[in-house]
C-alpha positions in Angstrom: 11.7 2.6 -27.4 15.2 2.8 -25.6 14.0 6.0 -24.0 10.9 4.6 -22.8 12.6 1.7 -21.5 14.9 4.0 -19.6 12.0 5.8 -18.3 10.4 2.4 -17.2 13.4 1.6 -15.1 13.7 5.1 -13.7 9.9 4.6 -12.4 10.8 1.2 -11.1 13.7 2.5 -9.0 11.4 5.4 -7.7 8.6 3.1 -6.7 11.2 0.7 -4.9 12.6 3.5 -3.1 9.5 4.9 -1.6 7.3 1.6 -1.2 7.6 -0.2 2.2 8.7 -3.8 1.2 7.2 -7.2 2.3 9.7 -8.8 4.5 8.8 -12.8 4.6 8.9 -15.0 7.5 8.8 -12.2 10.2 6.1 -10.8 12.1 4.6 -7.5 10.6 3.3 -4.6 13.0 0.6 -2.3 12.3 0.6 1.7 13.2 0.2 0.8 16.9 3.2 -1.5 16.8 0.6 -4.5 17.3 1.3 -7.7 15.3 -0.6 -7.8 11.9 -3.0 -10.5 12.8 -4.7 -11.8 9.5 -4.2 -15.3 9.0 -6.1 -17.7 6.3 -6.5 -14.3 4.7 -7.5 -12.7 1.3 -6.9 -9.3 0.1 -9.2 -7.2 -2.1 -8.4 -4.0 -3.7 -11.1 -1.1 -3.4 -10.1 2.1 -5.0 -6.4 2.9 -4.5 -6.1 0.7 -1.3 -5.8 -2.8 -0.5 -7.6 -4.4 2.1 -6.5 -7.6 4.1 -8.9 -9.7 6.0 -7.8 -12.6 8.2 -8.3 -14.7 11.5 -7.5 -12.4 14.4 -5.4 -14.7 16.8 -4.8 -15.1 20.3 -1.6 -16.6 21.9 -3.4 -19.2 24.2 -5.9 -21.2 22.1 -7.4 -21.6 18.5 -10.6 -19.9 19.6 -12.5 -17.4 17.3 -12.2 -14.0 18.5 -12.9 -11.9 15.3 -11.9 -11.4 11.7 -9.5 -8.5 11.3 -9.2 -5.7 8.6 -6.0 -3.9 7.6 -5.6 -1.5 4.9 -2.5 -0.3 2.8 -1.6 1.4 -0.3 1.8 -0.6 -0.9 0.9 -4.1 0.3 3.5 -3.7 3.0 2.7 -1.3 5.7 -0.5 -2.1 7.1 -3.1 -0.1 9.2 -5.3 -1.7 11.4 -8.9 -0.7 10.6 -10.5 -2.7 13.4 -12.6 -6.1 13.7 -14.4 -6.2 10.5 -16.5 -9.4 11.9 -16.9 -9.8 15.8 -17.5 -12.7 17.9 -21.4 -13.1 18.1 -23.2 -13.7 21.4 -24.1 -17.1 20.7 -24.5 -19.7 17.9 -22.1 -20.9 15.0 -19.9 -17.7 15.5 -20.3 -17.4 19.3 -17.9 -17.9 22.2 -15.8 -21.3 22.3 -16.2 -21.7 18.5 -13.6 -21.9 15.7 -13.7 -19.1 13.0 -11.3 -19.4 10.0 -10.3 -18.3 6.4 -12.5 -15.2 6.0 -12.8 -14.4 2.4 -14.2 -10.9 1.3 -15.7 -10.3 -2.3 -17.4 -7.6 -3.7 -20.7 -8.3 -5.4 -20.6 -6.6 -8.9 -24.3 -6.6 -9.1 -25.2 -5.1 -5.6 -21.9 -3.4 -4.6 -22.3 -5.2 -1.2 -19.3 -6.9 0.3 -19.7 -10.4 1.4 -17.5 -12.4 3.7 -17.3 -16.2 3.6 -16.1 -18.0 6.5 -15.6 -21.4 8.0 -17.1 -22.1 11.4 -16.7 -25.1 13.7 -16.7 -26.3 17.1 -13.3 -26.7 19.0 -13.3 -30.4 18.1 -13.6 -29.8 14.4 -16.8 -32.0 14.3 -19.4 -29.2 13.4 -18.1 -27.5 10.1 -20.2 -25.1 8.3 -19.5 -22.4 5.6 -21.4 -19.2 6.5 -21.2 -15.7 5.4 -21.7 -12.1 6.3 -22.5 -8.9 4.6 -21.7 -5.1 5.0 -22.0 -2.1 2.8 -18.7 -0.8 3.8 -15.6 -2.7 3.2 -14.1 -2.4 6.5 -17.3 -3.6 8.2 -19.0 -4.1 10.6 -20.1 -7.2 8.9 -23.4 -8.6 9.8 -23.7 -12.3 10.1 -26.3 -14.0 7.8 -25.7 -17.6 8.6 -24.8 -20.6 6.6 -24.6 -20.0 2.7 -26.9 -22.6 1.4 -26.8 -24.7 -1.8 -30.1 -26.1 -2.8 -31.4 -25.1 0.5 -28.6 -27.0 2.4 -25.4 -25.8 4.2 -22.1 -26.8 3.1 -20.7 -29.2 5.9 -17.0 -28.8 5.1 -14.1 -26.8 6.7 -11.1 -25.2 4.7 -12.3 -22.7 2.1 -11.2 -20.3 -0.4 -12.6 -17.8 -2.7 -12.0 -16.9 -6.4 -13.5 -14.0 -8.6 -13.5 -14.9 -12.3 -12.8 -12.1 -14.9 -16.4 -12.1 -15.8 -17.2 -10.8 -12.3 -18.7 -14.3 -11.1 -17.6 -15.4 -7.5 -16.8 -18.8 -6.5 -16.6 -20.9 -3.2 -13.6 -23.2 -3.1 -13.8 -26.2 -0.6 -11.4 -28.5 0.6 -10.7 -31.7 -1.3 -11.7 -30.3 -4.7 -15.1 -28.7 -4.7 -16.2 -25.6 -6.4 -19.4 -23.7 -6.2 -20.6 -20.8 -8.0 -22.2 -17.8 -6.1 -25.6 -16.6 -7.0 -25.7 -13.2 -8.6 -26.1 -11.6 -5.2 -23.5 -13.7 -3.6 -26.0 -14.8 -0.8 -26.2 -18.3 -1.9 -24.8 -20.9 -4.3 -26.4 -21.6 -7.5 -24.4 -24.5 -8.9 -21.6 -27.2 -8.1 -19.1 -27.2 -10.8 -16.7 -29.8 -9.2 -17.8 -32.3 -6.3 -14.1 -33.3 -5.8 -10.8 -33.8 -7.1 -8.6 -36.6 -6.5 -5.7 -35.9 -4.2 -6.8 -32.3 -3.4 -6.0 -31.3 0.0 -7.1 -28.2 2.3 -6.6 -24.6 2.0 -7.8 -23.9 -1.6 -6.6 -21.0 -3.7 -7.0 -20.0 -7.4 -5.9 -17.8 -10.1 -6.5 -17.5 -13.9 -4.0 -16.4 -16.4 -3.8 -16.7 -20.2 -7.2 -18.8 -20.0 -5.7 -21.3 -17.6 -7.2 -21.8 -14.1 -4.5 -22.7 -11.4 -5.8 -24.4 -8.3 -3.6 -24.9 -5.4 -4.0 -26.6 -2.1 -2.1 -28.2 0.6 -1.7 -31.7 2.1 -3.6 -32.4 5.4 -0.9 -32.0 8.0 -2.6 -29.7 10.5 -0.4 -26.5 11.0 2.7 -28.5 9.8 4.2 -27.2 6.5 4.3 -29.5 3.5 5.0 -29.2 0.0 1.7 -27.6 -1.5 0.5 -28.9 -4.9 -1.7 -27.6 -7.9 -3.8 -28.6 -10.8 -4.9 -26.9 -14.1 -7.7 -26.8 -16.3 -9.3 -24.4 -19.1 -12.6 -24.6 -17.2 -13.6 -24.7 -13.6 -15.8 -27.7 -14.3 -12.7 -29.6 -15.3 -11.3 -31.9 -16.2 -8.3 -31.0 -13.7 -4.7 -32.0 -14.3 -2.5 -32.6 -11.4 0.9 -30.8 -11.9 2.7 -31.4 -8.7 4.6 -28.9 -6.6 4.8 -25.3 -7.4 7.8 -24.6 -5.0 11.1 -26.7 -5.2 10.4 -30.2 -3.6 11.4 -30.4 0.1 11.1 -26.7 0.5 7.8 -27.4 2.0 6.3 -24.4 0.0 9.1 -22.2 1.4 7.8 -23.1 4.8 4.2 -22.0 4.3 0.6 -23.1 3.5 -1.3 -21.4 0.7 -4.0 -19.0 1.5 -4.9 -16.8 -1.4 -3.6 -15.5 -5.0 -3.6 -11.9 -5.4 -3.8 -10.3 -8.9 -1.3 -7.5 -9.3 -0.8 -4.6 -12.0 0.8 -5.6 -15.1 -0.7 -9.2 -15.3 1.4 -10.3 -12.1 0.1 -12.3 -9.4 1.4 -12.9 -5.7 1.2 -15.9 -3.7 0.1 -15.3 0.1 0.9 -18.1 2.5 0.8 -18.8 6.4 3.6 -19.8 8.8 1.4 -21.1 11.4 2.8 -21.3 15.0 0.7 -22.6 17.6 0.2 -21.9 20.4 1.5 -18.2 19.9 -0.4 -17.7 16.7 -0.8 -14.0 17.4 2.9 -12.9 18.2 5.0 -15.6 16.4 2.9 -16.8 13.4 4.2 -15.0 10.2 3.5 -14.6 6.5 5.2 -15.8 3.1 4.1 -13.5 0.3 6.0 -14.1 -3.0 5.8 -13.2 -6.7 4.5 -16.4 -8.5 5.1 -17.3 -12.2 2.5 -18.9 -14.3 3.0 -19.7 -18.1 1.6 -22.5 -20.2 0.1 -24.4 -17.4 3.2 -24.3 -15.4 3.0 -22.4 -11.9 6.2 -21.9 -10.0 7.7 -19.9 -7.1 11.3 -20.7 -7.9 13.0 -18.5 -5.4 12.5 -17.5 -1.7 13.0 -13.8 -1.3 13.2 -12.5 2.2 12.5 -8.9 1.0 10.9 -7.5 -2.1 8.5 -4.7 -3.6 5.3 -6.3 -4.7 4.6 -2.9 -6.6 7.5 -3.4 -8.9 8.1 -7.2 -8.4 11.8 -6.5 -7.7 13.8 -8.2 -5.0 15.2 -5.9 -2.3 17.9 -5.7 0.4 17.1 -5.7 4.1 17.5 -2.1 5.6 20.3 -2.1 8.2 23.7 -3.6 9.0 24.7 -6.8 10.8 27.0 -6.5 13.8 28.7 -10.1 13.8 26.9 -11.7 17.0 26.2 -15.3 17.3 24.7 -17.1 20.3 23.0 -20.6 20.7 21.3 -22.2 23.8 18.8 -25.1 24.4 18.5 -24.5 28.2 15.2 -22.8 29.2 15.9 -19.4 30.8 19.2 -18.8 29.1 19.4 -15.3 28.0 21.4 -13.3 25.2 21.8 -9.5 25.7 22.9 -6.7 23.3 23.0 -2.9 23.6 22.4 -1.0 20.6 21.5 2.4 19.3 18.7 2.7 16.5 15.4 2.4 15.3 15.0 -1.3 14.6 16.8 -4.4 15.5 16.5 -8.0 13.9 17.7 -11.4 14.3 19.0 -13.9 11.7 19.2 -17.5 12.8 18.9 -21.3 12.2 15.8 -23.2 12.6 15.3 -27.0 13.1 12.9 -29.4 14.5 14.8 -29.2 18.0 14.1 -25.4 17.9 11.5 -23.5 20.1 10.4 -20.1 21.0 12.6 -17.1 21.8 11.1 -14.6 24.4 12.2 -10.9 23.3 12.3 -8.1 25.3 13.5 -4.4 24.4 14.4 -2.1 27.1 15.3 1.6 27.0 18.3 3.0 28.7 16.4 3.6 31.8 15.6 0.0 31.8 12.0 0.4 31.0 10.5 -2.3 28.9 9.1 -0.7 25.6 8.5 -3.9 23.5 7.9 -7.7 24.1 7.3 -10.6 21.7 8.0 -14.3 21.1 10.0 -15.5 18.2 9.3 -18.9 16.6 12.6 -20.8 15.9 10.9 -24.1 14.8 10.9 -25.7 11.5 10.3 -29.3 10.2 13.5 -29.4 8.1 16.5 -27.3 8.8 16.4 -23.6 7.4 18.6 -20.4 7.6 17.6 -16.7 7.4 15.9 -13.9 8.9 13.7 -14.6 11.8 12.6 -11.4 13.4 12.4 -7.6 12.9 11.1 -5.4 15.6 8.8 -2.7 14.9 10.4 0.5 14.5 11.0 2.6 17.5 12.2 6.1 18.1 16.1 6.5 17.5 17.5 5.9 20.9 19.7 3.6 23.0 18.2 0.3 23.8 19.1 -3.2 25.2 17.6 -6.5 23.5 17.3 -9.4 25.5 16.6 -12.8 24.0 15.7 -15.7 26.5 15.0 -19.4 25.6 11.3 -19.9 26.4 10.0 -22.8 28.5 7.2 -23.0 25.8 7.7 -24.6 22.4 5.5 -25.2 19.2 3.6 -28.2 19.8 -0.2 -29.3 19.0 -2.3 -32.0 18.0 -4.9 -32.4 15.2 -8.4 -34.1 15.4 -6.9 -37.3 15.0 -4.5 -37.0 18.0 -1.4 -36.9 16.0 1.4 -35.0 17.8 3.3 -32.3 15.9 5.9 -29.7 16.5 9.4 -29.2 18.3 11.2 -31.9 20.0 13.3 -29.1 22.0 14.0 -25.5 23.0 17.0 -24.4 21.1 17.4 -20.9 19.9 20.3 -20.3 17.6 21.2 -16.7 16.6 23.6 -16.4 13.6 23.7 -12.4 13.6 22.1 -9.3 14.7 20.6 -6.7 12.6 20.7 -2.8 13.5 18.8 -0.3 11.6 19.1 3.5 12.0 16.8 4.9 9.3 15.0 8.3 10.0 11.4 7.7 11.0 8.1 9.4 10.5 6.5 11.2 13.6 4.7 8.0 14.4 7.9 6.4 15.5 7.5 3.4 13.4 7.5 4.2 9.8 10.8 4.7 8.1 11.3 7.7 6.0 12.3 6.2 2.7 15.5 7.3 0.5 12.6 8.4 -2.2 12.0 11.5 0.0 15.7 12.6 -0.3 15.9 11.9 -3.9 15.4 15.5 -5.3 17.0 14.8 -8.7 14.9 16.7 -11.5 13.4 14.5 -14.2 15.3 14.7 -17.5 12.9 15.3 -20.2 15.1 13.7 -22.7 14.4 10.3 -21.1 10.8 10.4 -21.4 10.5 9.6 -25.1 9.8 11.3 -28.5 9.0 15.0 -27.9 5.7 16.5 -29.8 6.4 20.2 -30.2 3.0 21.9 -30.6 3.8 23.9 -33.3 5.2 21.1 -35.5 1.5 19.6 -35.5 -0.5 22.9 -36.6 -0.8 24.6 -33.3 0.2 28.2 -34.0 1.4 30.9 -31.3 -1.6 33.2 -30.9 -2.8 34.2 -27.4 -6.1 35.0 -28.7 -7.0 32.0 -30.6 -8.7 29.2 -29.1 -6.8 25.8 -29.9 -8.1 23.4 -27.5 -9.0 20.8 -30.1 -5.6 21.2 -31.8 -3.6 21.0 -28.8 -5.6 17.9 -27.5 -5.1 16.0 -31.0 -1.4 16.4 -30.3 -1.8 14.7 -26.7 -3.8 12.2 -28.4 -1.3 11.5 -31.1 1.5 11.2 -28.6 -0.6 8.6 -26.6 -1.4 6.5 -29.6 2.1 6.4 -30.9 3.4 4.9 -27.8 3.8 8.0 -25.5 6.3 10.7 -24.9 6.4 14.5 -24.3 3.8 17.2 -25.4 6.2 20.5 -25.5 4.9 23.9 -25.2 7.3 26.3 -27.2 8.0 29.8 -26.2 4.8 32.0 -26.5 1.1 31.9 -25.3 -1.6 29.1 -26.3 -5.2 29.7 -25.5 -7.1 26.7 -24.5 -9.7 24.9 -22.5 -9.4 21.7 -20.7 -6.9 19.3 -21.9 -6.7 15.6 -20.8 -3.5 13.7 -20.8 -3.2 9.9 -21.3 -1.1 7.2 -20.2 2.4 7.5 -21.4 2.1 11.2 -21.9 3.8 14.1 -20.4 3.8 17.9 -20.6 7.0 20.0 -20.7 7.3 23.8 -21.2 10.2 25.5 -23.0 11.5 28.7 -21.4 8.7 31.3 -21.9 6.1 28.7 -22.9 2.7 29.3 -21.6 -0.7 27.6 -21.7 -3.6 30.1 -21.0 -7.0 29.0 -19.9 -10.1 30.5 -21.5 -12.3 32.2 -19.3 -15.5 30.5 -20.4 -16.9 27.7 -18.4 -18.5 26.2 -21.4 -14.8 24.8 -22.5 -14.4 22.9 -19.3 -16.7 19.9 -19.7 -18.3 18.1 -16.6 -16.4 14.9 -15.5 -16.4 12.5 -12.5 -14.3 14.0 -10.0 -13.5 14.0 -6.2 -14.5 17.6 -4.9 -14.9 18.8 -1.4 -15.1 15.4 0.1 -17.7 14.1 -2.5 -17.8 12.1 -5.6 -19.6 14.3 -8.4 -19.6 15.3 -11.8 -17.7 18.9 -12.0 -15.9 21.1 -14.4 -12.7 19.7 -15.7 -9.5 21.5 -14.9 -7.3 23.3 -17.4 -4.8 20.2 -17.2 -6.2 16.7 -16.4 -4.6 13.6 -15.9 -6.6 10.4 -14.9 -4.7 7.0 -14.5 -1.6 8.3 -15.8 1.3 6.6 -14.0 4.6 8.5 -14.2 3.0 11.7 -15.3 5.2 14.8 -15.2 4.9 18.4 -15.7 8.3 20.2 -16.2 10.1 23.1 -17.7 10.4 27.0 -16.8 7.1 27.7 -18.4 3.6 28.7 -17.1 0.0 27.4 -16.7 -2.3 30.5 -16.5 -5.8 30.2 -15.3 -6.7 33.4 -16.6 -9.3 33.6 -14.0 -10.2 37.3 -13.4 -13.7 36.7 -15.1 -14.3 33.6 -12.7 -13.2 35.6 -9.7 -15.6 38.3 -10.4 -18.5 36.0 -11.0 -17.7 34.3 -7.7 -17.6 37.5 -5.6 -20.9 38.6 -7.3 -22.6 35.5 -6.3 -21.4 35.8 -2.7 -22.8 39.2 -2.7 -26.2 38.0 -3.8 -26.1 35.0 -1.7 -23.6 34.9 1.1 -24.2 30.9 1.6 -23.3 30.4 -2.0 -20.9 27.4 -2.0 -17.6 26.9 -3.9 -19.1 24.4 -6.1 -22.0 26.7 -7.1 -19.5 29.3 -8.5 -18.9 27.4 -11.6 -15.3 27.5 -12.1 -12.4 25.0 -13.0 -9.3 24.1 -11.3 -5.9 24.6 -12.7 -4.6 21.1 -12.4 -6.5 17.9 -11.5 -4.4 14.6 -11.5 -6.3 11.5 -10.3 -5.7 7.6 -9.6 -2.0 8.1 -10.8 1.4 7.0 -9.1 5.0 8.5 -9.5 3.7 12.0 -10.4 6.3 14.9 -10.6 5.7 18.5 -11.3 8.9 20.7 -11.4 10.1 24.3 -12.0 6.9 25.3 -13.4 4.7 28.5 -12.7 1.2 27.7 -11.9 -0.8 31.0 -11.6 -4.2 32.6 -11.6 -6.2 29.6 -10.7 -10.1 30.2 -10.7 -10.4 27.5 -8.1 -8.0 25.1 -6.5 -4.6 25.5 -8.1 -3.2 21.8 -7.9 -5.7 18.8 -6.8 -4.4 15.3 -6.6 -6.7 12.6 -5.8 -5.8 9.1 -5.0 -2.3 9.5 -6.0 0.8 8.0 -4.5 4.5 9.2 -4.6 4.2 12.7 -5.7 6.8 15.3 -5.9 6.5 19.0 -6.4 10.1 20.6 -6.8 10.8 24.3 -7.0 7.4 25.3 -8.3 5.9 29.0 -8.3 2.4 28.7 -7.1 0.6 32.2 -7.0 -2.8 33.8 -7.4 -3.8 37.4 -6.4 -4.0 37.9 -2.6 -4.3 41.7 -2.5 -5.4 44.7 -4.5 -8.7 44.9 -6.3 -9.5 41.1 -6.6 -8.7 38.2 -4.3 -8.5 34.7 -6.0 -11.0 32.8 -3.6 -10.2 29.3 -2.6 -7.1 29.2 -4.8 -5.4 26.5 -2.7 -1.9 25.9 -3.7 -1.7 22.1 -3.5 -4.6 19.9 -2.3 -3.8 16.2 -1.3 -6.9 14.0 -1.4 -6.5 10.5 -0.3 -2.9 10.4 -1.1 0.2 8.7 0.1 4.0 9.5 -0.1 4.1 13.2 -1.0 7.0 15.7 -1.0 6.7 19.2 -1.6 10.1 21.0 -1.8 11.5 24.3 -2.7 8.2 25.8 -3.7 6.9 29.4 -3.3 3.1 29.4 -2.6 1.3 32.6 -2.4 -2.7 32.0 -2.7 -5.8 33.2 -1.1 -6.4 30.0 1.0 -4.5 27.1 2.1 -0.9 26.4 1.0 -0.7 22.6 1.2 -4.0 21.3 2.3 -4.8 17.7 3.3 -8.1 16.4 2.1 -9.8 13.0 1.8 -13.6 13.1 2.7 -16.1 14.7 4.9 -19.5 14.0 6.5 -20.7 12.2 9.5 -20.3 8.7 7.9 -17.1 9.6 5.9 -15.3 6.6 7.4 -17.9 4.4 5.5 -17.6 6.3 2.1 -15.9 4.4 -0.5 -14.8 7.6 -2.3 -13.1 9.0 0.9 -9.7 7.9 2.0 -6.6 8.9 4.3 -3.4 11.1 3.4 -0.2 9.6 4.8 3.6 10.4 4.7 3.7 13.9 3.6 6.9 16.2 3.8 6.8 19.8 3.1 10.2 21.3 3.2 12.1 24.4 2.3 9.1 26.3 0.9 8.1 29.8 1.3 4.6 30.6 2.1 3.0 34.2 1.0 1.3 36.7 3.1 -2.4 35.4 2.8 -1.8 31.9 2.9 -4.4 30.5 5.3 -2.1 27.6 6.5 1.3 26.5 5.6 -0.1 22.9 6.2 -3.7 22.8 6.8 -5.5 19.6 7.8 -9.0 19.9 6.3 -11.8 21.1 5.8 -12.5 18.1 3.8 -10.3 15.6 5.5 -10.8 13.0 8.0 -7.7 10.9 8.4 -4.3 12.4 8.0 -0.9 11.0 9.6 2.8 11.1 9.3 3.0 14.8 8.2 6.2 17.0 8.3 6.5 20.6 7.9 10.2 21.7 8.3 12.6 24.5 7.2 9.8 26.7 5.6 9.7 30.4 5.6 6.5 32.5 6.2 5.8 36.0 5.1 3.1 37.0 7.3 0.9 34.2 6.6 -2.3 33.5 8.5 -1.3 30.1 10.1 2.0 28.1 9.9 0.0 25.0 11.0 -3.8 24.6 11.0 -6.0 21.8 12.2 -9.9 22.5 10.8 -12.0 20.6 12.9 -15.2 20.0 11.0 -18.4 19.9 13.2 -19.9 17.1 11.1 -16.9 14.9 10.3 -15.2 12.3 12.8 -11.4 13.3 12.0 -8.3 11.4 13.1 -5.3 13.7 12.7 -2.0 12.7 14.2 1.7 12.2 14.0 2.7 15.5 12.8 6.2 17.2 13.2 6.8 21.1 12.7 10.7 22.0 13.1 12.9 24.8 12.2 10.3 27.0 10.6 11.1 30.7 10.4 9.3 34.2 9.6 6.2 35.7 10.6 2.3 34.8 10.8 -0.8 35.8 12.5 -0.8 32.6 14.3 1.9 29.8 14.7 -0.7 26.7 15.5 -4.5 26.6 15.7 -7.0 24.0 16.1 -10.4 25.5 15.3 -13.8 24.2 14.9 -15.1 24.6 11.5 -18.7 24.6 10.4 -18.5 26.0 6.7 -21.2 24.0 4.6 -21.9 22.0 7.7 -24.3 18.9 7.2 -24.4 16.9 10.3 -26.6 13.8 10.0 -27.6 11.4 12.8 -24.8 8.9 14.2 -25.3 7.4 17.6 -21.8 6.1 17.5 -20.2 9.1 15.9 -16.6 9.3 17.5 -15.0 12.7 18.8 -12.4 14.2 16.5 -8.7 13.9 17.7 -5.4 15.6 17.1 -2.8 13.4 18.5 1.0 13.1 18.8 2.1 16.4 17.5 5.7 17.7 18.0 6.6 21.5 17.6 10.5 22.1 17.8 13.2 24.4 16.8 11.3 27.7 16.3 13.7 30.4 16.9 12.9 34.1 16.5 9.6 33.7 14.9 6.9 36.5 15.3 3.3 35.8 15.6 0.0 37.5 16.7 -0.9 34.3 18.6 1.3 31.3 19.4 -0.9 28.5 19.9 -4.7 29.0 19.7 -7.5 26.7 20.2 -11.2 27.6 19.4 -13.7 25.1 20.6 -17.2 25.6 19.3 -17.6 21.9 19.3 -16.2 18.9 21.1 -12.7 17.7 19.8 -9.7 16.2 21.6 -6.1 17.3 21.6 -3.5 15.1 23.2 0.2 14.3 23.4 1.7 17.5 22.2 5.4 18.2 22.7 6.8 21.7 22.4 10.7 21.8 22.4 13.5 24.4 21.8 11.2 27.5 20.9 11.5 31.0 21.3 8.8 33.1 20.0 7.4 36.6 20.1 3.7 36.6 20.5 1.7 40.0 20.4 -1.3 38.7 22.4 0.6 36.2 24.6 -1.7 33.3 23.5 -0.7 29.8 24.4 -4.0 27.6 24.9 -2.0 24.5 25.6 -4.3 23.9 28.7 -6.8 22.4 26.2 -4.4 19.7 25.5 -4.2 16.2 27.3 -0.6 15.3 28.2 1.6 18.2 26.9 5.2 18.5 27.3 7.4 21.9 27.3 11.1 21.4 26.9 12.9 25.0 26.8 10.0 26.9 25.6 10.2 30.7 25.7 7.0 33.0 25.1 8.0 36.6 24.9 11.2 35.8 26.9 9.3 33.9 29.6 9.7 30.3 30.1 6.6 28.1 29.8 6.3 25.0 31.7 
């Protein structure tokens, strides 16, 4: 138990190190450095990603412009997916109307996504609850009109939603009304509560240990107040008033409740808004905090400025304070501070006399690179972090803070006046952050990527040596059932490490369970049997589609913290599979990979915090390592090899396939296979962006690796990929590989590749960088709005003395767009003198020599 506790703490530390943390009370920014505008929000989890929906605000008026959708793997770093529901041409969701509090639920019966919403006129005198639907989580959602109960619309305003643990959905309405959604979520079939005494607006609900918790805020317009809650063991009541769930007088930590999100391990997260009228888009912020519920008591006892929602742990703000203070209440007064870094922030005091600060960041040439407004108003005095800039490329900047002529002021429909009485801006300190960034220039490279300390198998729990449980050392004796029994016993007894001792053990597919690990003693070997009957069909994401396919030799699904360690070998023993593949291809040249009936070597899916270190992974019949919907993956000092010459090539034996994964480090590995080295996948097809089984690949670093002579690409984007960003290839050596960096542009798939850095690589290759049309197993379907595929924001730098057949090759057999490439400090020998950079829109050369001649 002590060892498992130690492991749990190690995993928590690893997760805290890599995940981007929630910073409360400051604006958040998406991948475009635009504010995350999703107020009155809710979140649903779909697959391994979270989807945030909310009001897409303006800075001038409270008018409906659309409901936004953002996605994230860590609840902190959000990608703008677009406007999920747009302003309609006319009607209830048309121009000059109010649209608020979108709540998206997925109907268990139909699989359809249903968005509930409040619509109104600008005077809040025409309220109605409406709904829209979509087959795709990100939209577009199609407006269906009012959601009806007994044939009549719900003429109320603030709404919320709740999904019970039996899959039934509910509409929550202000002043204590609860309606149950019909089985298809298109109407309301019953009213469980028609009002609760004292209940206010902005309803939200959660359930824990059989108790329902229902929260709402007082009716003080956008002003903050002490929100309250009720409890019941039944949605139909009776409901008991329990008071405030935050310390009285904290004004719910200066927020208004919006939604309660269930997290892993029976934890919940409170989601609240800090409204800021009129500058709702730039200056309105969020407060998301862990919330405690036990025996009918709901509580957020502390305000955390920064924390990690994946672990529930408080975190420190990145950066250092510089000891600067400034205060002024005179409109136009300006504070300036010069700094060098990637991010800057402001600590300050707020009160009822404070207003807006207009913020400008300029580069060293005086060019404005960022502007926004920050709200320093609060009804009661408060201290803390007020603003963090988006991450910018590391450089010298000047921060300017000006007292704005505008201040937060508004009225409600009773004409009651709210807001600030003055313009004061009070800065108590300045924070400067110099963290390394990914190529998008906004995303920090977490310390997790530089932590290459090896896993100590002795911290992982009890060790289950195969030979202690009746498994014998015999390379010719099939022992799948016996080895699987050891894995199952390990899982049943609380978890631990399945240990392969010295010797060879013949097996079919093995399935690791939560809490289990695989370790090899020196000279230990798992050898796969070369008979496909011993690899059962299982659900799997293969070649961009969700199908039943043959299990791998080593499988782990939903095994967080899974590790494969030790100086041993996983041997696919695949000669027979290779021979059969080439025989099929001889008979039918269009035979696909999947039709060849062969297993992968390692398949890990739906698992977080995966480490594979020191092990030899050889002779795979198909892809060697395939990871699907995994986050925080490390491959350290592995040997990944399949035959690339001689009598038999190992077809499609990719080294490491990353399929809809985030946060990956591949370091110090030797990869020599007859296909891609590290391959980015995620999905394919004309409608891939609406395929729930598809997903992006983000934040990948491949460093200090060596790639063998027949590797198709050191890093390959595709062919089954559509959205890959923030990828770094550095300090790697190539032994006459085919491509160092390869972009496969599928002719039937809209692809978005970008934010790529390749630096300090050495050696030889047939091609250094290539972007080529890829039509293998092409399946184009009709799509009038199909976007053109793009490769954007790519930097290639510090390549000295490399030798290639072609330096930069572009093969356009169908339209795709290359843009914003930077080539810097490069000296390359190119046999064919090939540099197709004229194909690129906006290319920059800085000190680039091709065969000794400068390129400009």
